[in-house]
TORKOL-4160 file (C-alpha; in steps of 0.2 Angstrom, whole numbers, padded with zeros to 4 digits, m for minus):
65
<pt num="1" X="0000" Y="0000" Z="0000"/>
<pt num="2" X="0007" Y="0017" Z="m0005"/>
<pt num="3" X="0011" Y="0030" Z="0009"/>
<pt num="4" X="m0002" Y="0044" Z="0007"/>
<pt num="5" X="0003" Y="0056" Z="0020"/>
<pt num="6" X="0005" Y="0070" Z="0007"/>
<pt num="7" X="m0013" Y="0067" Z="m0001"/>
<pt num="8" X="m0018" Y="0067" Z="0017"/>
<pt num="9" X="m0010" Y="0082" Z="0023"/>
<pt num="10" X="m0015" Y="0093" Z="0008"/>
<pt num="11" X="m0033" Y="0088" Z="0010"/>
<pt num="12" X="m0033" Y="0091" Z="0030"/>
<pt num="13" X="m0025" Y="0108" Z="0027"/>
<pt num="14" X="m0035" Y="0114" Z="0012"/>
<pt num="15" X="m0052" Y="0110" Z="0023"/>
<pt num="16" X="m0044" Y="0119" Z="0039"/>
<pt num="17" X="m0038" Y="0133" Z="0029"/>
<pt num="18" X="m0054" Y="0135" Z="0021"/>
<pt num="19" X="m0063" Y="0135" Z="0037"/>
<pt num="20" X="m0051" Y="0149" Z="0045"/>
<pt num="21" X="m0051" Y="0161" Z="0030"/>
<pt num="22" X="m0070" Y="0159" Z="0029"/>
<pt num="23" X="m0072" Y="0163" Z="0050"/>
<pt num="24" X="m0060" Y="0178" Z="0049"/>
<pt num="25" X="m0068" Y="0194" Z="0051"/>
<pt num="26" X="m0070" Y="0207" Z="0037"/>
<pt num="27" X="m0077" Y="0205" Z="0018"/>
<pt num="28" X="m0076" Y="0194" Z="0005"/>
<pt num="29" X="m0076" Y="0177" Z="0014"/>
<pt num="30" X="m0077" Y="0167" Z="m0001"/>
<pt num="31" X="m0061" Y="0174" Z="m0007"/>
<pt num="32" X="m0052" Y="0173" Z="0010"/>
<pt num="33" X="m0060" Y="0154" Z="0011"/>
<pt num="34" X="m0052" Y="0151" Z="m0007"/>
<pt num="35" X="m0034" Y="0159" Z="m0001"/>
<pt num="36" X="m0036" Y="0148" Z="0017"/>
<pt num="37" X="m0039" Y="0132" Z="0008"/>
<pt num="38" X="m0024" Y="0134" Z="m0004"/>
<pt num="39" X="m0011" Y="0138" Z="0007"/>
<pt num="40" X="m0019" Y="0126" Z="0020"/>
<pt num="41" X="m0016" Y="0113" Z="0005"/>
<pt num="42" X="0001" Y="0118" Z="0002"/>
<pt num="43" X="0007" Y="0119" Z="0020"/>
<pt num="44" X="m0002" Y="0102" Z="0023"/>
<pt num="45" X="0005" Y="0093" Z="0008"/>
<pt num="46" X="0022" Y="0100" Z="0014"/>
<pt num="47" X="0021" Y="0093" Z="0031"/>
<pt num="48" X="0014" Y="0076" Z="0023"/>
<pt num="49" X="0029" Y="0073" Z="0011"/>
<pt num="50" X="0041" Y="0077" Z="0023"/>
<pt num="51" X="0032" Y="0062" Z="0035"/>
<pt num="52" X="0032" Y="0051" Z="0019"/>
<pt num="53" X="0051" Y="0054" Z="0016"/>
<pt num="54" X="0054" Y="0048" Z="0034"/>
<pt num="55" X="0043" Y="0033" Z="0033"/>
<pt num="56" X="0050" Y="0023" Z="0018"/>
<pt num="57" X="0037" Y="0009" Z="0011"/>
<pt num="58" X="0040" Y="m0009" Z="0017"/>
<pt num="59" X="0050" Y="m0020" Z="0005"/>
<pt num="60" X="0040" Y="m0036" Z="0001"/>
<pt num="61" X="0050" Y="m0050" Z="0005"/>
<pt num="62" X="0040" Y="m0063" Z="m0004"/>
<pt num="63" X="0027" Y="m0076" Z="0003"/>
<pt num="64" X="0020" Y="m0093" Z="0000"/>
<pt num="65" X="0027" Y="m0098" Z="m0017"/>
């Protein structure tokens, strides 16, 4: 099974960034939610990529043949 911390981080970051952007004070909530989502996705993907890099995929050792 492939590592997917990058994808999970991007999705989680996008969701969190959108919610935070939408709930900040001021006008144009949609634009702030979009910007927050984009920034959150970038940061989350970066963190997830770092985690994926530290945890290499296990090697297959074989099995019943």
